[in-house]
C-alpha positions in Angstrom: 94.1 98.8 206.0 91.5 96.8 203.9 89.3 98.9 201.7 86.5 98.0 199.2 85.6 99.2 195.7 82.2 100.8 195.6 79.7 100.1 192.7 79.0 103.2 190.7 76.5 105.6 192.4 76.9 104.0 195.9 77.6 107.3 197.7 75.7 106.4 200.8 77.9 103.6 201.8 81.0 105.7 201.2 80.1 108.1 203.9 79.5 105.2 206.3 82.9 103.7 205.5 85.3 106.4 204.5 88.2 104.0 203.7 86.1 102.5 200.9 86.9 105.5 198.7 90.4 104.3 198.2 91.0 101.4 195.7 92.2 98.2 197.3 95.4 98.0 195.2 96.4 94.8 197.0 93.5 93.1 195.3 95.0 93.9 191.9 98.6 93.1 192.9 97.8 89.4 192.6 96.8 90.0 188.9 99.5 92.4 187.7 102.7 90.4 187.3 105.5 92.9 186.6 103.5 95.9 187.7 103.5 94.8 191.4 106.3 97.2 192.5 104.7 100.2 190.7 101.3 99.5 192.3 102.9 99.1 195.8 104.5 102.5 195.3 101.3 104.1 194.2 99.4 102.6 197.1 102.1 103.8 199.6 101.9 107.4 198.2 98.1 107.4 198.5 98.1 106.0 202.0 100.8 108.4 203.1 98.3 111.2 202.6 95.8 109.7 205.0 95.4 111.2 208.5 93.9 109.0 211.2 92.8 106.5 208.5 91.0 109.1 206.4 91.8 110.4 203.0 92.3 114.2 202.8 88.9 115.0 201.3 87.2 113.5 204.3 89.1 115.6 206.8 87.5 118.8 208.3 90.0 121.0 206.4 88.4 119.9 203.1 85.4 122.1 204.0 87.5 125.2 204.4 86.9 127.8 201.7 90.5 128.9 201.6 93.2 126.6 200.3 96.7 126.7 201.9 99.3 125.7 199.2 101.9 123.3 200.4 99.7 122.0 203.2 98.2 118.5 203.5 94.8 120.0 202.8 92.8 118.2 200.1 92.6 119.7 196.6 88.9 118.7 196.8 86.6 121.2 198.4 83.7 119.3 199.9 80.2 120.7 200.7 76.7 119.5 201.1 74.1 120.6 198.6 72.6 122.9 201.2 76.0 124.5 202.0 77.0 124.8 198.3 73.6 126.5 197.4 74.3 129.3 199.8 77.9 130.1 198.6 78.2 133.4 196.7 79.4 133.0 193.1 82.6 134.9 194.0 83.4 132.2 196.6 82.8 129.4 194.1 85.1 131.1 191.6 87.8 131.6 194.3 87.6 127.9 195.3 87.8 126.7 191.7 91.0 128.7 191.2 92.8 126.2 193.4 90.6 123.1 193.8 87.7 121.1 192.5 84.4 121.0 194.2 82.5 117.9 195.4 78.9 118.5 196.3 77.1 115.7 198.1 73.5 115.2 199.2 72.0 116.4 195.9 68.3 115.6 195.4 67.2 114.3 192.0 63.8 113.8 190.4 65.1 110.7 188.7 66.8 107.5 190.0 70.0 107.5 188.0 71.7 104.2 187.4 74.8 103.0 185.5 72.9 102.4 182.3 72.3 103.9 178.8 69.0 105.5 179.8 70.6 107.4 182.7 73.6 108.5 180.6 71.1 109.7 177.9 69.5 112.0 180.5 72.9 113.6 181.1 74.2 113.9 177.5 73.2 112.9 174.0 74.8 109.5 173.8 74.4 109.4 170.0 76.3 112.7 169.4 79.9 112.2 168.1 82.5 113.1 170.7 86.0 114.4 170.0 89.0 113.9 172.3 92.3 115.8 172.2 91.3 118.3 169.7 89.9 117.0 166.4 90.4 113.3 166.9 87.0 111.6 166.6 86.1 108.6 168.8 85.5 105.7 166.4 81.9 104.7 166.0 80.6 101.2 165.9 78.0 102.1 163.3 78.5 100.4 160.0 76.5 101.4 156.9 75.8 98.0 155.4 74.3 99.5 152.2 77.8 100.6 151.2 79.4 97.1 151.7 
């Protein structure tokens, strides 16, 4: 089943072509050399979860508030912005105990892009960030007065 990689932020075309949400690993197999077998195994495991050509998060059961452990139900709860806005806080907490939540159809007062200005609206891009505890992400800033 051929699939395509979406550019960042292209959610509209994903709903038109559900299979586009899966990476086309075959595209990368040509470039991987010794990783080909591993990529084929990963692709097979991903595609094995598809039902009628759709990944689990695009099946109707992804909208169910209750999660059935051990089932083929998606670990992603999917709701429109309108649906999510009406959920009581207790239901949101209950869903988050077992799954992550994907809300689609959000309205924004700004046209976000894949650029520094858009990221800056979401988070202070100049603020130092730590990962895995106290390990700082190296900065590209160089104080030339000290050198």
